[in-house]
Structures are given as structure tokens and as C-alpha cells.
Backbone and ligand atoms as CSV (ligand in chain L), in Angstrom:
chain,resi,resn,atom,element,x,y,z
A,1,MET,N,N,21.965,23.178,-85.050
A,1,MET,CA,C,22.091,24.619,-85.332
A,1,MET,C,C,20.717,25.298,-85.311
A,2,ASN,N,N,19.670,24.491,-85.749
A,2,ASN,CA,C,18.326,25.065,-85.847
A,2,ASN,C,C,17.763,25.453,-84.493
A,3,HIS,N,N,18.205,24.749,-83.461
A,3,HIS,CA,C,17.582,24.949,-82.156
A,3,HIS,C,C,18.444,25.776,-81.208
A,4,VAL,N,N,19.349,26.577,-81.768
A,4,VAL,CA,C,20.263,27.354,-80.921
A,4,VAL,C,C,19.483,28.361,-80.070
A,5,VAL,N,N,18.451,28.963,-80.660
A,5,VAL,CA,C,17.671,29.961,-79.916
A,5,VAL,C,C,16.957,29.298,-78.745
A,6,GLU,N,N,16.350,28.125,-79.003
A,6,GLU,CA,C,15.648,27.412,-77.925
A,6,GLU,C,C,16.636,27.009,-76.828
A,7,LEU,N,N,17.826,26.568,-77.244
A,7,LEU,CA,C,18.841,26.159,-76.268
A,7,LEU,C,C,19.281,27.359,-75.428
A,8,ALA,N,N,19.481,28.493,-76.083
A,8,ALA,CA,C,19.900,29.708,-75.359
A,8,ALA,C,C,18.812,30.125,-74.364
A,9,LEU,N,N,17.539,30.061,-74.805
A,9,LEU,CA,C,16.434,30.441,-73.915
A,9,LEU,C,C,16.346,29.465,-72.739
A,10,PHE,N,N,16.559,28.185,-73.015
A,10,PHE,CA,C,16.539,27.163,-71.958
A,10,PHE,C,C,17.619,27.469,-70.910
A,11,LEU,N,N,18.851,27.730,-71.370
A,11,LEU,CA,C,19.950,28.006,-70.438
A,11,LEU,C,C,19.689,29.300,-69.668
A,12,HIS,N,N,19.153,30.313,-70.388
A,12,HIS,CA,C,18.816,31.605,-69.772
A,12,HIS,C,C,17.841,31.382,-68.608
A,13,LEU,N,N,16.779,30.610,-68.898
A,13,LEU,CA,C,15.745,30.396,-67.873
A,13,LEU,C,C,16.245,29.497,-66.740
A,14,LEU,N,N,17.091,28.515,-67.074
A,14,LEU,CA,C,17.647,27.639,-66.035
A,14,LEU,C,C,18.467,28.469,-65.037
A,15,ALA,N,N,19.291,29.370,-65.574
A,15,ALA,CA,C,20.125,30.214,-64.707
A,15,ALA,C,C,19.252,31.148,-63.857
A,16,VAL,N,N,18.175,31.673,-64.460
A,16,VAL,CA,C,17.258,32.555,-63.722
A,16,VAL,C,C,16.580,31.778,-62.585
A,17,VAL,N,N,16.173,30.543,-62.879
A,17,VAL,CA,C,15.498,29.709,-61.859
A,17,VAL,C,C,16.436,29.457,-60.677
A,18,VAL,N,N,17.705,29.107,-60.976
A,18,VAL,CA,C,18.662,28.805,-59.898
A,18,VAL,C,C,18.898,30.058,-59.045
A,19,TRP,N,N,19.103,31.208,-59.709
A,19,TRP,CA,C,19.428,32.452,-58.980
A,19,TRP,C,C,18.226,32.940,-58.158
A,20,VAL,N,N,17.084,33.148,-58.843
A,20,VAL,CA,C,15.923,33.724,-58.149
A,20,VAL,C,C,15.324,32.696,-57.169
A,21,GLY,N,N,15.276,31.435,-57.592
A,21,GLY,CA,C,14.750,30.384,-56.706
A,21,GLY,C,C,15.628,30.222,-55.462
A,22,GLY,N,N,16.945,30.329,-55.654
A,22,GLY,CA,C,17.866,30.212,-54.517
A,22,GLY,C,C,17.656,31.340,-53.523
A,23,MET,N,N,17.427,32.555,-54.038
A,23,MET,CA,C,17.192,33.702,-53.137
A,23,MET,C,C,15.873,33.510,-52.393
A,24,PHE,N,N,14.863,33.018,-53.099
A,24,PHE,CA,C,13.553,32.774,-52.465
A,24,PHE,C,C,13.715,31.771,-51.324
A,25,PHE,N,N,14.415,30.665,-51.602
A,25,PHE,CA,C,14.604,29.622,-50.588
A,25,PHE,C,C,15.384,30.176,-49.379
A,26,ALA,N,N,16.490,30.882,-49.673
A,26,ALA,CA,C,17.336,31.377,-48.577
A,26,ALA,C,C,16.559,32.362,-47.705
A,27,HIS,N,N,15.832,33.277,-48.380
A,27,HIS,CA,C,15.194,34.364,-47.641
A,27,HIS,C,C,13.916,33.930,-46.924
A,28,LEU,N,N,13.105,33.129,-47.609
A,28,LEU,CA,C,11.782,32.825,-47.047
A,28,LEU,C,C,11.685,31.464,-46.361
A,29,CYS,N,N,12.671,30.587,-46.572
A,29,CYS,CA,C,12.596,29.259,-45.925
A,29,CYS,C,C,13.736,29.055,-44.932
A,30,LEU,N,N,14.990,29.214,-45.402
A,30,LEU,CA,C,16.134,28.914,-44.525
A,30,LEU,C,C,16.266,29.940,-43.399
A,31,ARG,N,N,16.166,31.236,-43.760
A,31,ARG,CA,C,16.382,32.296,-42.751
A,31,ARG,C,C,15.443,32.163,-41.546
A,32,PRO,N,N,14.113,32.084,-41.763
A,32,PRO,CA,C,13.251,31.947,-40.575
A,32,PRO,C,C,13.482,30.640,-39.822
A,33,ALA,N,N,13.869,29.569,-40.544
A,33,ALA,CA,C,14.044,28.269,-39.877
A,33,ALA,C,C,15.264,28.261,-38.956
A,34,VAL,N,N,16.309,29.065,-39.266
A,34,VAL,CA,C,17.524,29.029,-38.434
A,34,VAL,C,C,17.639,30.252,-37.523
A,35,ALA,N,N,16.614,31.117,-37.539
A,35,ALA,CA,C,16.705,32.402,-36.817
A,35,ALA,C,C,16.991,32.218,-35.321
A,36,ASP,N,N,16.488,31.143,-34.720
A,36,ASP,CA,C,16.628,30.968,-33.271
A,36,ASP,C,C,17.896,30.219,-32.859
A,37,ILE,N,N,18.674,29.787,-33.818
A,37,ILE,CA,C,19.913,29.062,-33.494
A,37,ILE,C,C,20.953,30.058,-32.979
A,38,ALA,N,N,21.799,29.643,-32.034
A,38,ALA,CA,C,22.822,30.537,-31.453
A,38,ALA,C,C,23.772,31.032,-32.548
A,39,PRO,N,N,24.224,32.324,-32.443
A,39,PRO,CA,C,25.091,32.898,-33.491
A,39,PRO,C,C,26.333,32.063,-33.760
A,40,GLN,N,N,26.900,31.429,-32.719
A,40,GLN,CA,C,28.122,30.627,-32.892
A,40,GLN,C,C,27.916,29.492,-33.893
A,41,MET,N,N,26.662,29.011,-34.008
A,41,MET,CA,C,26.385,27.941,-34.971
A,41,MET,C,C,25.754,28.501,-36.245
A,42,ARG,N,N,24.893,29.522,-36.075
A,42,ARG,CA,C,24.132,30.044,-37.204
A,42,ARG,C,C,25.037,30.743,-38.220
A,43,MET,N,N,25.995,31.543,-37.752
A,43,MET,CA,C,26.796,32.334,-38.697
A,43,MET,C,C,27.754,31.486,-39.536
A,44,PRO,N,N,28.463,30.508,-38.919
A,44,PRO,CA,C,29.254,29.617,-39.782
A,44,PRO,C,C,28.375,28.860,-40.784
A,45,LEU,N,N,27.132,28.535,-40.357
A,45,LEU,CA,C,26.221,27.857,-41.285
A,45,LEU,C,C,25.925,28.751,-42.487
A,46,TRP,N,N,25.590,30.042,-42.208
A,46,TRP,CA,C,25.312,30.982,-43.298
A,46,TRP,C,C,26.526,31.159,-44.204
A,47,LEU,N,N,27.717,31.209,-43.574
A,47,LEU,CA,C,28.949,31.377,-44.351
A,47,LEU,C,C,29.081,30.237,-45.371
A,48,GLY,N,N,28.870,29.005,-44.896
A,48,GLY,CA,C,28.983,27.842,-45.787
A,48,GLY,C,C,27.914,27.835,-46.860
A,49,VAL,N,N,26.673,28.192,-46.465
A,49,VAL,CA,C,25.557,28.199,-47.423
A,49,VAL,C,C,25.811,29.262,-48.502
A,50,LEU,N,N,26.141,30.481,-48.043
A,50,LEU,CA,C,26.289,31.598,-48.997
A,50,LEU,C,C,27.503,31.411,-49.896
A,51,GLN,N,N,28.589,30.878,-49.330
A,51,GLN,CA,C,29.789,30.624,-50.140
A,51,GLN,C,C,29.429,29.764,-51.354
A,52,ARG,N,N,28.702,28.677,-51.084
A,52,ARG,CA,C,28.325,27.769,-52.182
A,52,ARG,C,C,27.324,28.435,-53.120
A,53,PHE,N,N,26.307,29.104,-52.536
A,53,PHE,CA,C,25.271,29.723,-53.373
A,53,PHE,C,C,25.871,30.810,-54.265
A,54,PHE,N,N,26.762,31.635,-53.716
A,54,PHE,CA,C,27.332,32.739,-54.503
A,54,PHE,C,C,28.187,32.234,-55.663
A,55,THR,N,N,28.826,31.073,-55.479
A,55,THR,CA,C,29.588,30.497,-56.599
A,55,THR,C,C,28.635,30.134,-57.737
A,56,TRP,N,N,27.492,29.540,-57.367
A,56,TRP,CA,C,26.504,29.191,-58.395
A,56,TRP,C,C,25.912,30.446,-59.043
A,57,VAL,N,N,25.701,31.485,-58.231
A,57,VAL,CA,C,25.146,32.730,-58.798
A,57,VAL,C,C,26.129,33.307,-59.823
A,58,ALA,N,N,27.435,33.248,-59.517
A,58,ALA,CA,C,28.426,33.770,-60.466
A,58,ALA,C,C,28.329,33.003,-61.790
A,59,VAL,N,N,28.160,31.672,-61.704
A,59,VAL,CA,C,28.002,30.863,-62.927
A,59,VAL,C,C,26.730,31.299,-63.656
A,60,CYS,N,N,25.630,31.474,-62.896
A,60,CYS,CA,C,24.332,31.878,-63.492
A,60,CYS,C,C,24.468,33.216,-64.217
A,61,ILE,N,N,25.191,34.154,-63.603
A,61,ILE,CA,C,25.337,35.474,-64.218
A,61,ILE,C,C,26.060,35.347,-65.567
A,62,GLY,N,N,27.105,34.531,-65.584
A,62,GLY,CA,C,27.817,34.306,-66.855
A,62,GLY,C,C,26.859,33.748,-67.904
A,63,VAL,N,N,26.058,32.737,-67.518
A,63,VAL,CA,C,25.130,32.096,-68.464
A,63,VAL,C,C,24.064,33.101,-68.916
A,64,ILE,N,N,23.528,33.898,-67.979
A,64,ILE,CA,C,22.473,34.867,-68.323
A,64,ILE,C,C,23.015,35.910,-69.306
A,65,LEU,N,N,24.240,36.382,-69.053
A,65,LEU,CA,C,24.807,37.416,-69.929
A,65,LEU,C,C,25.062,36.873,-71.336
A,66,ILE,N,N,25.649,35.671,-71.403
A,66,ILE,CA,C,25.963,35.107,-72.731
A,66,ILE,C,C,24.671,34.778,-73.492
A,67,SER,N,N,23.742,34.054,-72.813
A,67,SER,CA,C,22.509,33.654,-73.508
A,67,SER,C,C,21.646,34.881,-73.813
A,68,GLY,N,N,21.562,35.822,-72.841
A,68,GLY,CA,C,20.746,37.028,-73.060
A,68,GLY,C,C,21.315,37.878,-74.189
A,69,GLY,N,N,22.647,38.015,-74.212
A,69,GLY,CA,C,23.292,38.790,-75.289
A,69,GLY,C,C,23.026,38.152,-76.639
A,70,PHE,N,N,23.120,36.811,-76.666
A,70,PHE,CA,C,22.860,36.099,-77.931
A,70,PHE,C,C,21.395,36.286,-78.369
A,71,LEU,N,N,20.471,36.103,-77.421
A,71,LEU,CA,C,19.037,36.236,-77.765
A,71,LEU,C,C,18.731,37.654,-78.243
A,72,MET,N,N,19.427,38.624,-77.624
A,72,MET,CA,C,19.169,40.024,-77.984
A,72,MET,C,C,19.727,40.346,-79.373
A,73,SER,N,N,20.770,39.638,-79.766
A,73,SER,CA,C,21.382,39.917,-81.072
A,73,SER,C,C,20.381,39.647,-82.203
A,74,ARG,N,N,19.368,38.797,-81.919
A,74,ARG,CA,C,18.341,38.534,-82.959
A,74,ARG,C,C,17.540,39.782,-83.287
A,75,PHE,N,N,17.463,40.718,-82.316
A,75,PHE,CA,C,16.702,41.956,-82.558
A,75,PHE,C,C,17.577,43.022,-83.204
A,76,GLY,N,N,18.848,42.681,-83.411
A,76,GLY,CA,C,19.769,43.651,-84.011
A,76,GLY,C,C,20.420,44.543,-82.963
A,77,GLY,N,N,20.493,44.057,-81.708
A,77,GLY,CA,C,21.178,44.820,-80.648
A,77,GLY,C,C,20.219,45.399,-79.640
A,78,GLY,N,N,20.804,45.991,-78.567
A,78,GLY,CA,C,20.008,46.488,-77.440
A,78,GLY,C,C,19.008,47.561,-77.841
A,79,GLY,N,N,19.455,48.539,-78.638
A,79,GLY,CA,C,18.602,49.677,-78.997
A,79,GLY,C,C,17.350,49.293,-79.767
A,80,GLN,N,N,17.452,48.242,-80.564
A,80,GLN,CA,C,16.306,47.844,-81.407
A,80,GLN,C,C,15.393,46.825,-80.718
A,81,SER,N,N,15.777,46.383,-79.540
A,81,SER,CA,C,14.987,45.356,-78.850
A,81,SER,C,C,13.667,45.946,-78.361
A,82,PRO,N,N,12.627,45.088,-78.212
A,82,PRO,CA,C,11.369,45.576,-77.633
A,82,PRO,C,C,11.611,46.100,-76.210
A,83,TRP,N,N,10.744,47.010,-75.737
A,83,TRP,CA,C,10.987,47.630,-74.433
A,83,TRP,C,C,11.068,46.627,-73.273
A,84,PRO,N,N,10.267,45.520,-73.295
A,84,PRO,CA,C,10.401,44.603,-72.147
A,84,PRO,C,C,11.807,43.996,-72.068
A,85,VAL,N,N,12.415,43.755,-73.236
A,85,VAL,CA,C,13.772,43.180,-73.229
A,85,VAL,C,C,14.769,44.224,-72.719
A,86,GLN,N,N,14.554,45.482,-73.110
A,86,GLN,CA,C,15.449,46.542,-72.604
A,86,GLN,C,C,15.296,46.692,-71.089
A,87,ALA,N,N,14.033,46.613,-70.624
A,87,ALA,CA,C,13.794,46.716,-69.172
A,87,ALA,C,C,14.444,45.540,-68.456
A,88,MET,N,N,14.319,44.346,-69.050
A,88,MET,CA,C,14.931,43.150,-68.462
A,88,MET,C,C,16.441,43.323,-68.348
A,89,THR,N,N,17.019,43.860,-69.394
A,89,THR,CA,C,18.475,44.043,-69.388
A,89,THR,C,C,18.876,45.036,-68.288
A,90,GLY,N,N,18.135,46.155,-68.191
A,90,GLY,CA,C,18.446,47.167,-67.172
A,90,GLY,C,C,18.330,46.601,-65.769
A,91,PHE,N,N,17.225,45.912,-65.515
A,91,PHE,CA,C,17.016,45.320,-64.182
A,91,PHE,C,C,18.061,44.222,-63.921
A,92,GLY,N,N,18.347,43.448,-64.971
A,92,GLY,CA,C,19.327,42.365,-64.821
A,92,GLY,C,C,20.694,42.925,-64.442
A,93,VAL,N,N,21.096,44.014,-65.104
A,93,VAL,CA,C,22.404,44.616,-64.795
A,93,VAL,C,C,22.398,45.158,-63.359
A,94,MET,N,N,21.271,45.772,-62.949
A,94,MET,CA,C,21.172,46.257,-61.555
A,94,MET,C,C,21.356,45.096,-60.569
A,95,MET,N,N,20.677,43.967,-60.868
A,95,MET,CA,C,20.796,42.790,-59.982
A,95,MET,C,C,22.244,42.320,-59.895
A,96,MET,N,N,22.939,42.393,-61.028
A,96,MET,CA,C,24.336,41.913,-61.049
A,96,MET,C,C,25.241,42.843,-60.249
A,97,LEU,N,N,24.973,44.154,-60.331
A,97,LEU,CA,C,25.777,45.112,-59.552
A,97,LEU,C,C,25.533,44.897,-58.056
A,98,ILE,N,N,24.272,44.695,-57.696
A,98,ILE,CA,C,23.949,44.448,-56.284
A,98,ILE,C,C,24.625,43.159,-55.812
A,99,PHE,N,N,24.589,42.140,-56.672
A,99,PHE,CA,C,25.275,40.891,-56.312
A,99,PHE,C,C,26.774,41.147,-56.108
A,100,GLY,N,N,27.370,41.957,-56.973
A,100,GLY,CA,C,28.800,42.273,-56.843
A,100,GLY,C,C,29.091,42.906,-55.489
A,101,HIS,N,N,28.220,43.818,-55.050
A,101,HIS,CA,C,28.403,44.457,-53.744
A,101,HIS,C,C,28.297,43.422,-52.613
A,102,LEU,N,N,27.276,42.559,-52.775
A,102,LEU,CA,C,27.068,41.495,-51.781
A,102,LEU,C,C,28.294,40.597,-51.662
A,103,ARG,N,N,28.764,40.155,-52.853
A,103,ARG,CA,C,29.820,39.134,-52.888
A,103,ARG,C,C,31.178,39.693,-52.473
A,104,PHE,N,N,31.460,40.945,-52.916
A,104,PHE,CA,C,32.826,41.435,-52.719
A,104,PHE,C,C,32.964,42.463,-51.590
A,105,ALA,N,N,31.854,42.956,-51.035
A,105,ALA,CA,C,31.958,43.882,-49.902
A,105,ALA,C,C,31.364,43.254,-48.636
A,106,LEU,N,N,30.097,42.832,-48.702
A,106,LEU,CA,C,29.426,42.349,-47.483
A,106,LEU,C,C,29.858,40.943,-47.079
A,107,PHE,N,N,29.979,40.056,-48.063
A,107,PHE,CA,C,30.313,38.668,-47.726
A,107,PHE,C,C,31.692,38.542,-47.062
A,108,PRO,N,N,32.739,39.234,-47.560
A,108,PRO,CA,C,34.036,39.167,-46.859
A,108,PRO,C,C,33.945,39.667,-45.417
A,109,ARG,N,N,33.043,40.665,-45.184
A,109,ARG,CA,C,32.857,41.143,-43.794
A,109,ARG,C,C,32.318,40.016,-42.917
A,110,LEU,N,N,31.358,39.272,-43.458
A,110,LEU,CA,C,30.792,38.143,-42.698
A,110,LEU,C,C,31.887,37.106,-42.432
A,111,ARG,N,N,32.701,36.819,-43.448
A,111,ARG,CA,C,33.758,35.815,-43.283
A,111,ARG,C,C,34.756,36.248,-42.198
A,112,ARG,N,N,35.166,37.525,-42.256
A,112,ARG,CA,C,36.124,38.019,-41.256
A,112,ARG,C,C,35.529,37.945,-39.847
A,113,ALA,N,N,34.232,38.318,-39.745
A,113,ALA,CA,C,33.574,38.309,-38.429
A,113,ALA,C,C,33.504,36.893,-37.870
A,114,VAL,N,N,33.178,35.933,-38.734
A,114,VAL,CA,C,33.077,34.539,-38.265
A,114,VAL,C,C,34.455,34.031,-37.853
A,115,GLN,N,N,35.474,34.350,-38.671
A,115,GLN,CA,C,36.832,33.877,-38.331
A,115,GLN,C,C,37.308,34.454,-36.991
A,116,ALA,N,N,36.921,35.739,-36.730
A,116,ALA,CA,C,37.355,36.392,-35.485
A,116,ALA,C,C,36.360,36.151,-34.341
A,117,GLU,N,N,35.288,35.417,-34.645
A,117,GLU,CA,C,34.221,35.144,-33.674
A,117,GLU,C,C,33.636,36.434,-33.096
A,118,LYS,N,N,33.498,37.440,-33.992
A,118,LYS,CA,C,32.858,38.701,-33.593
A,118,LYS,C,C,31.409,38.639,-34.081
A,119,TRP,N,N,30.539,38.126,-33.227
A,119,TRP,CA,C,29.178,37.801,-33.667
A,119,TRP,C,C,28.344,39.039,-33.948
A,120,GLN,N,N,28.658,40.139,-33.253
A,120,GLN,CA,C,27.896,41.381,-33.528
A,120,GLN,C,C,28.203,41.896,-34.932
A,121,ASP,N,N,29.505,41.877,-35.297
A,121,ASP,CA,C,29.888,42.300,-36.644
A,121,ASP,C,C,29.262,41.372,-37.685
A,122,GLY,N,N,29.242,40.082,-37.348
A,122,GLY,CA,C,28.638,39.108,-38.258
A,122,GLY,C,C,27.163,39.395,-38.460
A,123,ALA,N,N,26.473,39.756,-37.360
A,123,ALA,CA,C,25.037,40.052,-37.450
A,123,ALA,C,C,24.807,41.271,-38.350
A,124,LYS,N,N,25.717,42.273,-38.246
A,124,LYS,CA,C,25.581,43.470,-39.092
A,124,LYS,C,C,25.758,43.113,-40.566
A,125,ALA,N,N,26.795,42.309,-40.839
A,125,ALA,CA,C,27.053,41.909,-42.235
A,125,ALA,C,C,25.865,41.107,-42.778
A,126,LEU,N,N,25.335,40.205,-41.937
A,126,LEU,CA,C,24.189,39.389,-42.381
A,126,LEU,C,C,22.959,40.241,-42.646
A,127,ALA,N,N,22.768,41.285,-41.804
A,127,ALA,CA,C,21.611,42.166,-42.008
A,127,ALA,C,C,21.736,42.881,-43.354
A,128,GLY,N,N,22.964,43.331,-43.688
A,128,GLY,CA,C,23.190,43.981,-44.984
A,128,GLY,C,C,22.937,43.012,-46.127
A,129,ILE,N,N,23.423,41.792,-45.974
A,129,ILE,CA,C,23.228,40.769,-47.025
A,129,ILE,C,C,21.730,40.501,-47.202
A,130,ARG,N,N,21.018,40.416,-46.064
A,130,ARG,CA,C,19.579,40.140,-46.117
A,130,ARG,C,C,18.847,41.242,-46.897
A,131,MET,N,N,19.229,42.510,-46.618
A,131,MET,CA,C,18.553,43.620,-47.306
A,131,MET,C,C,18.812,43.566,-48.817
A,132,MET,N,N,20.069,43.314,-49.186
A,132,MET,CA,C,20.420,43.266,-50.615
A,132,MET,C,C,19.724,42.098,-51.317
A,133,VAL,N,N,19.634,40.951,-50.607
A,133,VAL,CA,C,18.963,39.795,-51.211
A,133,VAL,C,C,17.476,40.093,-51.399
A,134,THR,N,N,16.886,40.805,-50.423
A,134,THR,CA,C,15.459,41.159,-50.552
A,134,THR,C,C,15.259,42.036,-51.792
A,135,ILE,N,N,16.129,43.043,-51.945
A,135,ILE,CA,C,16.015,43.932,-53.109
A,135,ILE,C,C,16.167,43.115,-54.400
A,136,ASN,N,N,17.178,42.242,-54.420
A,136,ASN,CA,C,17.418,41.465,-55.640
A,136,ASN,C,C,16.292,40.483,-55.946
A,137,LEU,N,N,15.658,39.981,-54.889
A,137,LEU,CA,C,14.527,39.066,-55.099
A,137,LEU,C,C,13.372,39.819,-55.757
A,138,VAL,N,N,13.094,41.026,-55.262
A,138,VAL,CA,C,11.999,41.832,-55.850
A,138,VAL,C,C,12.353,42.194,-57.303
A,139,LEU,N,N,13.616,42.643,-57.516
A,139,LEU,CA,C,14.037,42.982,-58.882
A,139,LEU,C,C,13.937,41.754,-59.797
A,140,GLY,N,N,14.323,40.584,-59.240
A,140,GLY,CA,C,14.296,39.348,-60.033
A,140,GLY,C,C,12.877,39.015,-60.476
A,141,VAL,N,N,11.914,39.145,-59.553
A,141,VAL,CA,C,10.512,38.842,-59.896
A,141,VAL,C,C,10.011,39.846,-60.946
A,142,CYS,N,N,10.377,41.138,-60.775
A,142,CYS,CA,C,9.977,42.161,-61.767
A,142,CYS,C,C,10.599,41.840,-63.126
A,143,THR,N,N,11.860,41.380,-63.109
A,143,THR,CA,C,12.545,41.083,-64.371
A,143,THR,C,C,11.872,39.921,-65.088
A,144,ILE,N,N,11.467,38.911,-64.316
A,144,ILE,CA,C,10.757,37.773,-64.918
A,144,ILE,C,C,9.429,38.272,-65.506
A,145,ALA,N,N,8.762,39.180,-64.781
A,145,ALA,CA,C,7.495,39.726,-65.278
A,145,ALA,C,C,7.729,40.481,-66.597
A,146,PHE,N,N,8.802,41.275,-66.664
A,146,PHE,CA,C,9.121,41.964,-67.930
A,146,PHE,C,C,9.338,40.938,-69.031
A,147,GLY,N,N,10.114,39.868,-68.686
A,147,GLY,CA,C,10.478,38.858,-69.683
A,147,GLY,C,C,9.259,38.131,-70.222
A,148,VAL,N,N,8.310,37.826,-69.345
A,148,VAL,CA,C,7.184,36.981,-69.759
A,148,VAL,C,C,5.939,37.821,-70.077
A,149,LEU,N,N,5.498,38.647,-69.107
A,149,LEU,CA,C,4.240,39.383,-69.304
A,149,LEU,C,C,4.399,40.501,-70.330
A,150,GLY,N,N,5.600,41.120,-70.385
A,150,GLY,CA,C,5.811,42.232,-71.316
A,150,GLY,C,C,5.716,41.816,-72.759
A,151,LEU,N,N,5.897,40.529,-73.022
A,151,LEU,CA,C,5.889,40.079,-74.422
A,151,LEU,C,C,4.508,39.570,-74.840
A,152,VAL,N,N,3.556,39.567,-73.886
A,152,VAL,CA,C,2.207,39.046,-74.188
A,152,VAL,C,C,1.519,39.941,-75.207
L,1,HEM,C1,C,21.069,41.295,-67.994
L,1,HEM,C2,C,21.073,40.693,-69.104
L,1,HEM,C3,C,19.882,40.088,-69.797
L,1,HEM,C4,C,19.665,40.132,-71.135
L,1,HEM,C5,C,20.538,40.827,-72.170
L,1,HEM,C6,C,18.433,39.414,-71.398
L,1,HEM,C7,C,17.876,39.228,-72.652
L,1,HEM,C8,C,16.812,38.401,-72.939
L,1,HEM,C9,C,16.277,38.169,-74.277
L,1,HEM,C10,C,16.771,38.862,-75.540
L,1,HEM,C11,C,15.265,37.276,-74.153
L,1,HEM,C12,C,14.397,36.703,-75.283
L,1,HEM,C13,C,13.161,37.547,-75.509
L,1,HEM,C14,C,12.397,37.060,-76.717
L,1,HEM,O1,O,12.871,36.196,-77.436
L,1,HEM,O2,O,11.288,37.559,-76.959
L,1,HEM,C15,C,15.127,36.942,-72.749
L,1,HEM,C16,C,14.180,36.081,-72.209
L,1,HEM,C17,C,13.886,35.987,-70.873
L,1,HEM,N1,N,14.615,36.558,-69.823
L,1,HEM,FE1,FE,16.272,37.729,-70.016
L,1,HEM,N2,N,17.923,38.943,-70.224
L,1,HEM,C18,C,18.761,39.330,-69.206
L,1,HEM,C19,C,18.594,39.067,-67.855
L,1,HEM,C20,C,17.474,38.433,-67.304
L,1,HEM,C21,C,17.233,38.285,-65.889
L,1,HEM,C22,C,18.175,38.793,-64.795
L,1,HEM,C23,C,16.042,37.621,-65.760
L,1,HEM,C24,C,15.271,37.230,-64.524
L,1,HEM,C25,C,15.622,37.424,-63.290
L,1,HEM,C26,C,15.553,37.339,-67.100
L,1,HEM,C27,C,14.380,36.653,-67.377
L,1,HEM,C28,C,13.973,36.265,-68.644
L,1,HEM,C29,C,12.784,35.470,-68.935
L,1,HEM,C30,C,11.800,34.925,-67.878
L,1,HEM,C31,C,12.735,35.300,-70.328
L,1,HEM,C32,C,11.698,34.486,-71.115
L,1,HEM,C33,C,10.749,35.379,-71.835
L,1,HEM,C34,C,9.866,34.539,-72.748
L,1,HEM,O3,O,10.369,33.984,-73.737
L,1,HEM,O4,O,8.683,34.455,-72.466
L,1,HEM,N3,N,16.448,37.845,-68.002
L,1,HEM,N4,N,16.094,37.628,-72.038
């Protein structure tokens, strides 16, 4: 019982590492490495990669919300929290909304395009996903900075 706060912080950070680290890997390592592969092979590959990654992100979001809400309750709620925690919460919620758009609007477009073998539509959906992931990666790094540097 004594170490509940440490456990919550551990789970919070583990989920952040998986989410932000996964976006970093996908955007800066996997994307350039597969850029020259033919769309017929590249797009089904992205579909499989993103399907699995997005499931993990959904789990991470659940963990971040529960652990973050618990950690915030120590300050007596959102309004009484220090400003870096409030900023983290705001940015975190923005990241989650962007993820929702990615997962439930853009990703189904990619799936439909791959199933119909419409590679141009698939390229459009992937470009949208890429832009949203870039935004979320920047927001994620800023959120980590709020979480760590703001409390210094
Ligand atoms: C959206 C809901 C979120 C809530 C309510 C929340 C809340 C909190 C709270 C209350 C703490 C503990 C602060 C302290 O004890 O001083 C914390 C720590 C932290 N959070 Fe969040 N957070 C959220 C999302 C995020 C996201 C999306 C990220 C990163 C992408 C993030 C990164 C961090 C980091 C790096 C720490 C560790 C700070 C430290 O102890 O040095 N959080 N969070």
C-alpha cells in the first residue's frame, strides 16, 4: 500500500515510453526504411504494423488516464495541481483526441484502400496518418518536458 504512488508513476511512465517510443520508431526508423518498397507490399505492411501498434496505444491510454488521474488526486484534483501537471493533462488529452481521429477515421480508410487495392487512396490515408503521428510525437515530447522539467 505504501508504494502505490511509485507503482502508479512506474505504470504511467511505462505507458508513455511505449506510446511515444513507438511513434518515434515508426516515424523516424520504419517509415524511411520501407519508403522505397512497392505500394502493394508496403501498405499491407503498414496496415499490420499500425493495427498492432494502435491496440497497444489504446491500452497505454487507459493506463495513462487511470495512473495520471490517481497521481493527480494527491494534489486534490485538477484545479489544485501545479501548472506543469495541468499542462501535461491538457496536452495528454489533445494527444488522445488526435489518436482517436487516427484510429477511427484515417486508419479505416487505409484498411479499405488496402482491401480494395486502391493504392492512391492508401497513400492519401497514410499521408494523413503520418501528419497526425508527427503532431502527436511533438506533443508527446512537450508533455514529457512538462512532466519532468516543469517540476524542477
Ligand atoms: C492526460 C492525462 C494525464 C494526467 C492526468 C497526468 C498526470 C500526471 C501526474 C499527476 C503526474 C505526477 C506529477 C508529480 O507527482 O509531481 C504525472 C507524471 C508524469 N507524466 Fe503525466 N499525466 C497525463 C498524461 C501524460 C502524458 C500523455 C505524458 C507523456 C507523453 C505524461 C508524462 C509524464 C511524465 C514524464 C511524468 C513524470 C514526472 C516526474 O515525476 O518527474 N503524462 N502525470
